[in-house]
N, CA and C atoms as a LAMMPS dump frame, in Angstrom:
ITEM: TIMESTEP
0
ITEM: NUMBER OF ATOMS
459
ITEM: BOX BOUNDS ff ff ff
-5.0000000000000000e+02 5.0000000000000000e+02
-5.0000000000000000e+02 5.0000000000000000e+02
-5.0000000000000000e+02 5.0000000000000000e+02
ITEM: ATOMS id mol type element x y z
1 1 1 N -1.55 -62.729 229.724
2 1 2 C -2.82 -62.097 230.044
3 1 3 C -2.682 -61.314 231.349
4 2 1 N -3.077 -60.079 231.327
5 2 2 C -3.07 -59.251 232.528
6 2 3 C -4.499 -59.116 233.034
7 3 1 N -4.677 -59.234 234.332
8 3 2 C -5.987 -59.017 234.943
9 3 3 C -5.832 -58.078 236.126
10 4 1 N -6.936 -57.508 236.552
11 4 2 C -6.927 -56.68 237.75
12 4 3 C -8.206 -56.951 238.524
13 5 1 N -8.177 -56.643 239.777
14 5 2 C -9.332 -56.802 240.649
15 5 3 C -9.687 -55.446 241.237
16 6 1 N -10.969 -55.121 241.213
17 6 2 C -11.443 -53.884 241.814
18 6 3 C -12.595 -54.22 242.749
19 7 1 N -12.537 -53.764 243.958
20 7 2 C -13.625 -53.96 244.903
21 7 3 C -14.857 -53.216 244.407
22 8 1 N -16.008 -53.888 244.463
23 8 2 C -17.292 -53.289 244.07
24 8 3 C -18.191 -53.315 245.302
25 9 1 N -18.537 -52.142 245.8
26 9 2 C -19.337 -52.025 247.019
27 9 3 C -20.801 -51.799 246.676
28 10 1 N -21.674 -52.409 247.443
29 10 2 C -23.115 -52.285 247.255
30 10 3 C -23.695 -51.461 248.396
31 11 1 N -24.321 -50.348 248.038
32 11 2 C -24.897 -49.449 249.027
33 11 3 C -26.414 -49.417 248.895
34 12 1 N -27.051 -48.822 249.838
35 12 2 C -28.504 -48.682 249.857
36 12 3 C -28.855 -47.204 249.924
37 13 1 N -28.462 -46.462 248.88
38 13 2 C -28.824 -45.051 248.786
39 13 3 C -27.706 -44.075 249.036
40 14 1 N -26.555 -44.531 249.515
41 14 2 C -25.48 -43.572 249.78
42 14 3 C -24.205 -43.844 248.985
43 15 1 N -24.341 -44.488 247.819
44 15 2 C -23.162 -44.755 246.978
45 15 3 C -22.49 -43.453 246.541
46 16 1 N -23.277 -42.46 246.143
47 16 2 C -22.694 -41.192 245.686
48 16 3 C -21.873 -40.546 246.806
49 17 1 N -22.443 -40.462 247.989
50 17 2 C -21.731 -39.847 249.117
51 17 3 C -20.47 -40.637 249.466
52 18 1 N -20.557 -41.959 249.433
53 18 2 C -19.39 -42.793 249.738
54 18 3 C -18.291 -42.577 248.703
55 19 1 N -18.646 -42.604 247.428
56 19 2 C -17.645 -42.419 246.377
57 19 3 C -17.019 -41.028 246.442
58 20 1 N -17.82 -40.013 246.719
59 20 2 C -17.27 -38.661 246.865
60 20 3 C -16.288 -38.6 248.032
61 21 1 N -16.635 -39.268 249.126
62 21 2 C -15.736 -39.321 250.286
63 21 3 C -14.439 -40.048 249.927
64 22 1 N -14.537 -41.21 249.266
65 22 2 C -13.344 -41.969 248.901
66 22 3 C -12.449 -41.17 247.955
67 23 1 N -13.045 -40.355 247.107
68 23 2 C -12.24 -39.51 246.23
69 23 3 C -11.443 -38.485 247.047
70 24 1 N -12.045 -37.935 248.12
71 24 2 C -11.31 -36.981 248.959
72 24 3 C -10.168 -37.664 249.706
73 25 1 N -10.341 -38.951 250.019
74 25 2 C -9.306 -39.689 250.743
75 25 3 C -8.17 -40.108 249.811
76 26 1 N -8.511 -40.732 248.685
77 26 2 C -7.523 -41.369 247.818
78 26 3 C -7.175 -40.575 246.566
79 27 1 N -7.926 -39.505 246.287
80 27 2 C -7.697 -38.737 245.069
81 27 3 C -8.296 -39.451 243.871
82 28 1 N -7.969 -38.956 242.707
83 28 2 C -8.399 -39.617 241.489
84 28 3 C -9.628 -39.017 240.848
85 29 1 N -10.149 -39.766 239.89
86 29 2 C -11.286 -39.336 239.076
87 29 3 C -12.545 -40.065 239.538
88 30 1 N -13.615 -39.312 239.709
89 30 2 C -14.906 -39.856 240.133
90 30 3 C -15.846 -39.928 238.936
91 31 1 N -16.477 -41.086 238.76
92 31 2 C -17.513 -41.264 237.752
93 31 3 C -18.775 -41.743 238.456
94 32 1 N -19.897 -41.072 238.237
95 32 2 C -21.177 -41.529 238.781
96 32 3 C -22.234 -41.423 237.695
97 33 1 N -22.989 -42.498 237.535
98 33 2 C -24.086 -42.531 236.575
99 33 3 C -25.317 -43.032 237.317
100 34 1 N -26.397 -42.266 237.235
101 34 2 C -27.637 -42.612 237.936
102 34 3 C -28.524 -43.505 237.065
103 35 1 N -29.433 -44.22 237.717
104 35 2 C -30.397 -45.049 236.993
105 35 3 C -31.154 -44.212 235.961
106 36 1 N -31.499 -42.985 236.319
107 36 2 C -32.207 -42.097 235.405
108 36 3 C -31.408 -41.764 234.159
109 37 1 N -30.074 -41.757 234.277
110 37 2 C -29.22 -41.517 233.12
111 37 3 C -29.259 -42.683 232.135
112 38 1 N -29.652 -43.847 232.616
113 38 2 C -29.744 -45.052 231.781
114 38 3 C -31.159 -45.308 231.292
115 39 1 N -32.047 -44.333 231.463
116 39 2 C -33.383 -44.452 230.907
117 39 3 C -34.504 -44.68 231.898
118 40 1 N -34.188 -44.859 233.184
119 40 2 C -35.26 -44.998 234.165
120 40 3 C -36.014 -43.671 234.233
121 41 1 N -37.347 -43.722 234.194
122 41 2 C -38.111 -42.467 234.301
123 41 3 C -37.702 -41.678 235.55
124 42 1 N -37.481 -40.405 235.376
125 42 2 C -36.967 -39.542 236.439
126 42 3 C -37.874 -39.467 237.667
127 43 1 N -39.165 -39.759 237.502
128 43 2 C -40.085 -39.661 238.634
129 43 3 C -40.061 -40.902 239.537
130 44 1 N -39.401 -41.979 239.124
131 44 2 C -39.328 -43.181 239.956
132 44 3 C -38.351 -42.968 241.114
133 45 1 N -38.596 -43.639 242.251
134 45 2 C -37.808 -43.39 243.463
135 45 3 C -36.299 -43.599 243.325
136 46 1 N -35.852 -44.548 242.519
137 46 2 C -34.421 -44.832 242.424
138 46 3 C -33.72 -44.089 241.286
139 47 1 N -34.421 -43.238 240.56
140 47 2 C -33.852 -42.598 239.369
141 47 3 C -32.581 -41.811 239.662
142 48 1 N -32.472 -41.232 240.856
143 48 2 C -31.283 -40.445 241.185
144 48 3 C -30.196 -41.267 241.881
145 49 1 N -30.455 -42.536 242.121
146 49 2 C -29.474 -43.416 242.763
147 49 3 C -28.425 -43.858 241.751
148 50 1 N -27.28 -44.296 242.243
149 50 2 C -26.143 -44.65 241.392
150 50 3 C -26.262 -46.086 240.883
151 51 1 N -26.237 -46.23 239.553
152 51 2 C -26.209 -47.554 238.934
153 51 3 C -24.764 -47.948 238.606
154 52 1 N -23.899 -46.969 238.387
155 52 2 C -22.479 -47.218 238.156
156 52 3 C -21.687 -46.079 238.762
157 53 1 N -20.758 -46.421 239.618
158 53 2 C -19.884 -45.42 240.209
159 53 3 C -18.491 -45.971 240.387
160 54 1 N -17.51 -45.097 240.245
161 54 2 C -16.132 -45.549 240.343
162 54 3 C -15.221 -44.388 240.707
163 55 1 N -14.193 -44.689 241.493
164 55 2 C -13.094 -43.769 241.742
165 55 3 C -11.828 -44.492 241.303
166 56 1 N -11.056 -43.858 240.428
167 56 2 C -9.769 -44.402 239.994
168 56 3 C -8.72 -43.315 240.134
169 57 1 N -7.577 -43.699 240.672
170 57 2 C -6.508 -42.733 240.913
171 57 3 C -5.208 -43.213 240.277
172 58 1 N -4.349 -42.28 239.949
173 58 2 C -3.05 -42.604 239.348
174 58 3 C -2.172 -43.448 240.269
175 59 1 N -2.423 -43.395 241.583
176 59 2 C -1.616 -44.155 242.531
177 59 3 C -2.003 -45.638 242.595
178 60 1 N -2.975 -46.061 241.764
179 60 2 C -3.383 -47.461 241.727
180 60 3 C -4.685 -47.74 242.442
181 61 1 N -5.179 -46.782 243.214
182 61 2 C -6.435 -47 243.926
183 61 3 C -7.595 -47.042 242.936
184 62 1 N -8.48 -48.007 243.127
185 62 2 C -9.685 -48.116 242.319
186 62 3 C -10.771 -48.791 243.146
187 63 1 N -11.96 -48.226 243.092
188 63 2 C -13.1 -48.826 243.778
189 63 3 C -14.354 -48.505 242.978
190 64 1 N -15.288 -49.446 242.982
191 64 2 C -16.563 -49.246 242.298
192 64 3 C -17.682 -49.377 243.322
193 65 1 N -18.836 -48.787 242.995
194 65 2 C -19.983 -48.887 243.9
195 65 3 C -21.261 -48.571 243.15
196 66 1 N -22.363 -49.065 243.702
197 66 2 C -23.677 -48.71 243.182
198 66 3 C -24.69 -48.802 244.306
199 67 1 N -25.89 -48.294 244.033
200 67 2 C -26.994 -48.403 244.977
201 67 3 C -27.868 -49.576 244.567
202 68 1 N -28.038 -50.514 245.482
203 68 2 C -28.932 -51.64 245.269
204 68 3 C -30.341 -51.064 245.086
205 69 1 N -31.105 -51.539 244.082
206 69 2 C -32.466 -51.03 243.911
207 69 3 C -33.299 -51.198 245.182
208 70 1 N -34.186 -50.248 245.446
209 70 2 C -34.951 -50.242 246.696
210 70 3 C -35.845 -51.459 246.869
211 71 1 N -36.235 -52.129 245.78
212 71 2 C -37.1 -53.301 245.911
213 71 3 C -36.317 -54.579 246.234
214 72 1 N -34.989 -54.514 246.281
215 72 2 C -34.178 -55.682 246.625
216 72 3 C -34.364 -56.032 248.102
217 73 1 N -34.249 -57.321 248.44
218 73 2 C -34.374 -57.713 249.854
219 73 3 C -33.332 -57.01 250.723
220 74 1 N -33.691 -56.769 251.951
221 74 2 C -32.781 -56.117 252.893
222 74 3 C -31.576 -57.015 253.168
223 75 1 N -30.424 -56.405 253.321
224 75 2 C -29.206 -57.139 253.647
225 75 3 C -29.181 -57.428 255.15
226 76 1 N -28.594 -58.558 255.498
227 76 2 C -28.422 -58.894 256.908
228 76 3 C -27.38 -57.96 257.514
229 77 1 N -27.631 -57.502 258.711
230 77 2 C -26.677 -56.629 259.398
231 77 3 C -25.506 -57.459 259.916
232 78 1 N -24.269 -57.098 259.531
233 78 2 C -23.114 -57.853 260.025
234 78 3 C -22.834 -57.514 261.482
235 79 1 N -22.243 -58.464 262.174
236 79 2 C -21.81 -58.216 263.546
237 79 3 C -20.595 -57.288 263.494
238 80 1 N -20.405 -56.524 264.534
239 80 2 C -19.269 -55.604 264.593
240 80 3 C -17.954 -56.377 264.544
241 81 1 N -16.966 -55.807 263.88
242 81 2 C -15.633 -56.391 263.83
243 81 3 C -14.824 -55.83 264.99
244 82 1 N -14.109 -56.706 265.665
245 82 2 C -13.265 -56.303 266.787
246 82 3 C -11.904 -56.979 266.665
247 83 1 N -10.934 -56.465 267.426
248 83 2 C -9.621 -57.094 267.518
249 83 3 C -9.375 -57.382 268.984
250 84 1 N -9.017 -58.634 269.264
251 84 2 C -8.708 -59.049 270.64
252 84 3 C -7.497 -59.961 270.631
253 85 1 N -6.494 -59.629 271.413
254 85 2 C -5.3 -60.455 271.565
255 85 3 C -4.674 -60.792 270.213
256 86 1 N -4.645 -59.815 269.307
257 86 2 C -4.039 -60.009 268.005
258 86 3 C -4.902 -60.747 266.999
259 87 1 N -6.148 -61.055 267.358
260 87 2 C -7.051 -61.754 266.446
261 87 3 C -8.176 -60.823 266.003
262 88 1 N -8.603 -60.976 264.758
263 88 2 C -9.731 -60.224 264.243
264 88 3 C -10.973 -61.089 264.352
265 89 1 N -11.973 -60.601 265.074
266 89 2 C -13.242 -61.313 265.243
267 89 3 C -14.293 -60.572 264.43
268 90 1 N -14.927 -61.282 263.493
269 90 2 C -15.845 -60.604 262.586
270 90 3 C -16.922 -61.541 262.064
271 91 1 N -18.027 -60.952 261.674
272 91 2 C -19.083 -61.66 260.966
273 91 3 C -19.159 -61.193 259.525
274 92 1 N -18.256 -60.295 259.134
275 92 2 C -18.251 -59.751 257.777
276 92 3 C -17.614 -60.733 256.803
277 93 1 N -18.056 -60.656 255.547
278 93 2 C -17.528 -61.553 254.514
279 93 3 C -16.271 -61.011 253.85
280 94 1 N -16.001 -59.722 253.963
281 94 2 C -14.818 -59.15 253.332
282 94 3 C -14.418 -57.862 254.029
283 95 1 N -13.157 -57.475 253.819
284 95 2 C -12.614 -56.177 254.18
285 95 3 C -11.985 -55.599 252.915
286 96 1 N -11.828 -54.29 252.856
287 96 2 C -11.094 -53.656 251.779
288 96 3 C -9.694 -53.372 252.321
289 97 1 N -8.697 -53.869 251.614
290 97 2 C -7.314 -53.707 252.043
291 97 3 C -6.595 -52.708 251.144
292 98 1 N -5.905 -51.762 251.765
293 98 2 C -5.099 -50.78 251.051
294 98 3 C -3.689 -50.88 251.613
295 99 1 N -2.734 -51.09 250.736
296 99 2 C -1.341 -51.249 251.158
297 99 3 C -0.484 -50.21 250.459
298 100 1 N 0.378 -49.561 251.215
299 100 2 C 1.305 -48.584 250.67
300 100 3 C 2.73 -48.955 251
301 101 1 N 3.648 -48.118 250.544
302 101 2 C 5.071 -48.42 250.709
303 101 3 C 5.698 -47.804 251.95
304 102 1 N 5.121 -46.689 252.452
305 102 2 C 5.721 -46.048 253.634
306 102 3 C 4.654 -45.779 254.692
307 103 1 N 5.095 -45.726 255.939
308 103 2 C 4.167 -45.429 257.026
309 103 3 C 3.577 -44.031 256.879
310 104 1 N 4.344 -43.117 256.303
311 104 2 C 3.867 -41.744 256.147
312 104 3 C 2.724 -41.667 255.14
313 105 1 N 2.899 -42.292 253.951
314 105 2 C 1.848 -42.205 252.931
315 105 3 C 0.579 -42.932 253.376
316 106 1 N 0.724 -44.052 254.031
317 106 2 C -0.452 -44.774 254.51
318 106 3 C -1.08 -44.023 255.678
319 107 1 N -0.265 -43.4 256.515
320 107 2 C -0.776 -42.61 257.635
321 107 3 C -1.652 -41.459 257.183
322 108 1 N -1.3 -40.82 256.076
323 108 2 C -2.119 -39.731 255.529
324 108 3 C -3.494 -40.269 255.116
325 109 1 N -3.512 -41.406 254.434
326 109 2 C -4.783 -42.021 254.031
327 109 3 C -5.599 -42.403 255.258
328 110 1 N -4.938 -42.976 256.249
329 110 2 C -5.607 -43.373 257.491
330 110 3 C -6.287 -42.17 258.142
331 111 1 N -5.546 -41.081 258.264
332 111 2 C -6.101 -39.889 258.912
333 111 3 C -7.356 -39.394 258.208
334 112 1 N -7.364 -39.438 256.886
335 112 2 C -8.536 -38.998 256.131
336 112 3 C -9.694 -39.974 256.26
337 113 1 N -9.397 -41.261 256.217
338 113 2 C -10.44 -42.287 256.244
339 113 3 C -11.106 -42.405 257.62
340 114 1 N -10.441 -41.948 258.673
341 114 2 C -11.007 -42.048 260.023
342 114 3 C -12.152 -41.074 260.281
343 115 1 N -12.359 -40.111 259.412
344 115 2 C -13.433 -39.129 259.593
345 115 3 C -14.787 -39.834 259.675
346 116 1 N -15.363 -39.863 260.856
347 116 2 C -16.656 -40.507 261.078
348 116 3 C -16.583 -42.014 261.228
349 117 1 N -15.391 -42.568 261.319
350 117 2 C -15.212 -44.026 261.373
351 117 3 C -15.203 -44.558 262.801
352 118 1 N -15.445 -45.865 262.912
353 118 2 C -15.235 -46.599 264.154
354 118 3 C -13.877 -47.28 264.041
355 119 1 N -12.966 -46.934 264.926
356 119 2 C -11.619 -47.497 264.885
357 119 3 C -11.649 -48.881 265.523
358 120 1 N -11.181 -49.862 264.774
359 120 2 C -11.089 -51.233 265.277
360 120 3 C -9.718 -51.452 265.893
361 121 1 N -8.681 -51.05 265.162
362 121 2 C -7.324 -51.052 265.708
363 121 3 C -6.606 -49.822 265.176
364 122 1 N -6.11 -49.016 266.09
365 122 2 C -5.429 -47.769 265.74
366 122 3 C -4.216 -48.054 264.854
367 123 1 N -3.984 -47.151 263.912
368 123 2 C -2.854 -47.288 262.988
369 123 3 C -1.539 -47.143 263.74
370 124 1 N -0.634 -48.099 263.509
371 124 2 C 0.69 -48.062 264.116
372 124 3 C 1.459 -49.317 263.769
373 125 1 N 2.659 -49.464 264.31
374 125 2 C 3.468 -50.647 264.017
375 125 3 C 2.777 -51.925 264.511
376 126 1 N 2.982 -53.003 263.763
377 126 2 C 2.468 -54.306 264.181
378 126 3 C 3.594 -55.331 264.057
379 127 1 N 3.307 -56.566 264.457
380 127 2 C 4.33 -57.612 264.39
381 127 3 C 4.718 -57.948 262.953
382 128 1 N 3.819 -57.715 262.001
383 128 2 C 4.072 -58.131 260.619
384 128 3 C 4.274 -56.968 259.647
385 129 1 N 4.062 -55.755 260.094
386 129 2 C 4.18 -54.62 259.176
387 129 3 C 4.601 -53.37 259.936
388 130 1 N 5.327 -52.48 259.265
389 130 2 C 5.716 -51.216 259.905
390 130 3 C 4.529 -50.332 260.272
391 131 1 N 3.391 -50.547 259.601
392 131 2 C 2.178 -49.809 259.908
393 131 3 C 0.96 -50.649 259.586
394 132 1 N -0.02 -50.653 260.492
395 132 2 C -1.253 -51.414 260.308
396 132 3 C -2.363 -50.725 261.086
397 133 1 N -3.551 -50.654 260.506
398 133 2 C -4.721 -50.14 261.202
399 133 3 C -5.974 -50.7 260.558
400 134 1 N -7.05 -50.729 261.33
401 134 2 C -8.309 -51.293 260.856
402 134 3 C -9.45 -50.432 261.373
403 135 1 N -10.41 -50.125 260.473
404 135 2 C -11.546 -49.297 260.863
405 135 3 C -12.766 -49.647 260.021
406 136 1 N -13.924 -49.265 260.521
407 136 2 C -15.151 -49.327 259.742
408 136 3 C -15.562 -47.888 259.492
409 137 1 N -15.632 -47.527 258.207
410 137 2 C -15.893 -46.132 257.866
411 137 3 C -17.356 -45.762 258.104
412 138 1 N -17.672 -44.507 257.905
413 138 2 C -19.018 -43.998 258.186
414 138 3 C -20.086 -44.592 257.281
415 139 1 N -19.671 -45.336 256.244
416 139 2 C -20.619 -45.985 255.341
417 139 3 C -20.746 -47.475 255.622
418 140 1 N -20.072 -47.95 256.669
419 140 2 C -20.177 -49.347 257.065
420 140 3 C -19.186 -50.283 256.401
421 141 1 N -18.201 -49.734 255.69
422 141 2 C -17.188 -50.546 255.015
423 141 3 C -15.972 -50.67 255.931
424 142 1 N -15.502 -51.903 256.127
425 142 2 C -14.331 -52.128 256.968
426 142 3 C -13.083 -52.152 256.099
427 143 1 N -12.111 -51.361 256.502
428 143 2 C -10.861 -51.182 255.775
429 143 3 C -9.69 -51.655 256.623
430 144 1 N -8.703 -52.247 255.954
431 144 2 C -7.41 -52.542 256.537
432 144 3 C -6.405 -51.694 255.77
433 145 1 N -5.642 -50.89 256.473
434 145 2 C -4.561 -50.127 255.853
435 145 3 C -3.261 -50.618 256.45
436 146 1 N -2.299 -50.935 255.579
437 146 2 C -1.013 -51.362 256.092
438 146 3 C 0.111 -50.978 255.146
439 147 1 N 1.311 -51.157 255.666
440 147 2 C 2.522 -50.829 254.939
441 147 3 C 3.176 -52.149 254.566
442 148 1 N 3.581 -52.265 253.306
443 148 2 C 4.239 -53.479 252.842
444 148 3 C 5.512 -53.702 253.643
445 149 1 N 5.622 -54.868 254.248
446 149 2 C 6.813 -55.209 255.021
447 149 3 C 7.919 -55.618 254.059
448 150 1 N 9.164 -55.306 254.418
449 150 2 C 10.277 -55.746 253.567
450 150 3 C 10.286 -57.275 253.485
451 151 1 N 10.535 -57.794 252.302
452 151 2 C 10.567 -59.243 252.108
453 151 3 C 11.776 -59.821 252.828
454 152 1 N 11.532 -60.823 253.68
455 152 2 C 12.606 -61.413 254.482
456 152 3 C 12.961 -62.823 254.016
457 153 1 N 12.499 -63.242 252.85
458 153 2 C 12.701 -64.615 252.399
459 153 3 C 13.923 -64.758 251.628
């Protein structure tokens, strides 16, 4: 049996913009379907919001997202993520991790993803990987980008 895991992000009105941005960073095919496309009357406030969205790329990148309906309870604001003395301090429940094979290919993704982002740790060599960086993008999603370290076992 083969399985796969795809991160599914929940937004509050900006799923389309986030998915379009991620497509510019990672490439691939963008799919967006609005609530109105699934039969919600077009005059309702959420009709143009995304009920299903996805970016899939030939390089293996895949992410899904949707807009939480406006009547849903507000999400708690997470505390900012920081790095101090080699430790990650966070109140967030998850990060999105992207791993590549070379510092160059991951560096290109990093440069694109930093547009409008808050840098937590600048991309560069680390003790465990030839390249590592951490940021929170302009949509509030925290990403870890790193380069697969050669297996030493």
